[in-house]
C-alpha positions, -999 to +999 in steps of 0.1 A: +665-236-084+655-213-102+625-195-098+609-204-133+596-246-120+585-228-088+566-202-105+551-227-127+539-252-098+517-224-086+496-220-117+492-189-139+470-167-124+461-130-141+489-107-125+493-066-132+517-053-105+503-026-085+501+009-103+492-010-141+515-021-167+520-026-208+504-059-211+509-080-245+479-099-250+481-128-275+450-146-288+445-174-312+420-189-331+402-226-329+423-251-344+445-224-358+422-217-385+426-188-408+394-173-395+406-142-390+412-135-427+422-102-435+398-075-450+386-045-447+353-055-431+374-073-404+396-043-397+370-019-398+350-044-372+382-049-350+385-011-345+348-002-338+348-034-312+385-022-298+368+017-295+331+003-279+355-018-251+379+014-243+344+035-239+336+016-212+367+011-194+388+037-201+412+029-177+428+007-207+452+022-230+456+005-267+494+008-277+493-010-306+474-039-327+477-067-349+457-086-368+470-114-386+447-149-401+446-172-371+459-149-340+461-113-334+479-095-306+479-062-283+498-039-264+474-022-239+484-003-207+463-016-178+456-001-143+449-040-130+438-075-138+401-071-132+402-042-156+417-059-181+395-090-173+369-073-182+385-052-212+387-086-230+359-107-222+347-079-238+366-076-266+368-116-272+336-123-270+319-095-295+346-107-321+342-142-317+299-133-328+310-107-355+340-117-368+321-154-372+299-143-392+321-128-422+334-166-435+306-184-423+315-198-385+292-203-362+314-224-334+342-211-311+364-186-321+391-189-298+413-217-290+416-206-251+419-180-229+440-152-240+477-145-227+484-118-214+523-112-204+538-084-186+559-061-204+584-047-186+589-010-180+625+003-192+622+012-228+644-015-244+615-041-232+588-019-246+606-012-277+617-046-283+578-058-281+566-032-302+590-042-331+574-074-324+546-069-332+551-042-360+572-074-380+539-092-382+534-103-418+567-096-429+585-122-403+562-145-420+573-142-456+537-134-463+541-097-473+572-073-480+560-044-454+536-040-426+517-013-445+507-044-469+490-062-448+458-061-457+441-066-421+444-043-391+480-034-385+490-008-364+523+000-385+504+023-410+488+042-379+517+045-354+533+067-388+506+094-385+484+102-354+479+069-342+442+068-353+421+039-369+390+040-380+358+016-379+325+017-371+304-005-343+277-024-349+243-025-328+238-065-330+211-062-303+190-035-325+193-059-351+178-087-336+150-063-321+139-056-353+139-090-367+122-104-342+095-074-351+103-081-388+118-045-393+140-041-425+166-015-421+194-006-443+232-023-425+237+017-424+216+025-399+228+001-376+263+013-377+283+039-358+317+053-374+344+053-350+379+066-344+400+045-326+430+067-308+460+044-298+481+058-268+520+064-267+540+037-256+542+043-217+581+047-222+572+076-252+547+096-232+573+129-237+575+121-272+553+145-298+536+117-323+555+135-351+590+119-334+574+090-327+563+084-365+600+090-372+605+062-346+584+038-362+593+049-399+628+040-391+616+006-370+601-006-401+624-001-429+652-025-403+619-046-407+617-041-443+655-049-445+656-080-425+622-094-445+641-088-478+671-107-468+653-141-452+629-145-478+631-135-520+599-141-522+559-133-507+527-143-519+516-107-510+484-094-495+464-103-528+471-139-525+468-136-483+432-128-491+426-156-509+435-180-485+408-202-475+394-189-440+383-228-429+419-245-437+436-253-406+469-243-407+502-267-395+501-273-355+526-243-341+549-253-316+537-250-283+565-235-259+555-220-218+544-188-223+566-165-197+559-148-173+573-111-184+590-096-213+619-077-203+654-077-223+675-072-185+677-105-167+677-080-134+644-066-141+626-102-154+641-114-114+621-087-100+591-094-120+592-126-112+596-131-078+569-107-073+547-125-095+555-157-067+543-134-039+509-130-056+506-160-058+513-171-024+488-145-008+466-153-036+466-191-027+462-183+011+431-160+007+414-188-015+417-214+014+406-189+039+375-186+012+371-216+008+368-222+042+339-200+049+358-168+052+342-145+021+368-116+035+392-133+031+424-110+021+426-114-014+461-092-035+445-056-044+452-058-080+438-097-086+404-109-095+386-121-068+361-145-070+323-141-072+302-133-044+282-156-023+248-174-038+218-160-032+211-188-008+239-174+016+257-204+016+295-200+005+305-217-033+317-251-030 
């Protein structure tokens, strides 16, 4: 029997191998609506939220980002699952509040919890996921090149020095001033930021100039493939005119992979580590639910919350 059915039966736990890993994050809007309609304002807000989240979690490295109208992707280097959960909780919580207001949406912004997939450590696997993110906007037939995407796309920044500009808006201060019936210009609540993206782990030894050349070559290949596939594209202006409340056709649901790896041997190795992790977590969970608050959960896992104030273990 293959390893996949065994892992599927054990559940879908947050998992990051010991020593950290590169992780691809995917998060989709509720009902597939175009609530992330690309604009300059959205680009600045997302960059500001990511910068703030990274300030609070400096162990997280942001290697790439792309935001389409109904979902976004991140490539993150994270040390453990707990840090990843804390980082993404801050990001998705703030984006849900800030971006919903841009399009007049007051309900939940995200369809479900983000998906996190481990990317293998070899260069071929990491570059393959980078190409996948860089191709967004072009592979869907929306624009001719990644640089034409009117929203947030890491391709342009990676072809330079890896920097994205934006702002962080202090919503807490806004609420306090509104309660006191004070009125201030929006600029007084905003702090300009510059988000420095990190290099891929496999490219740590390269300079930004060398990385820019690599990215330029990849982008040229993506443009050529897009021209061969699509004779006509809507272009950035038409993309921005889309109704953000429109629902897109329901995407075909596929099982989320545990790992992205080009090599079958590397994939099986990580799947085996994940299977051992899930088994250890479940054994510790059984002890914890039986009343053992010191149950030995795996070090890289997200431990359950502590006991209630009454001193009794959670049900």
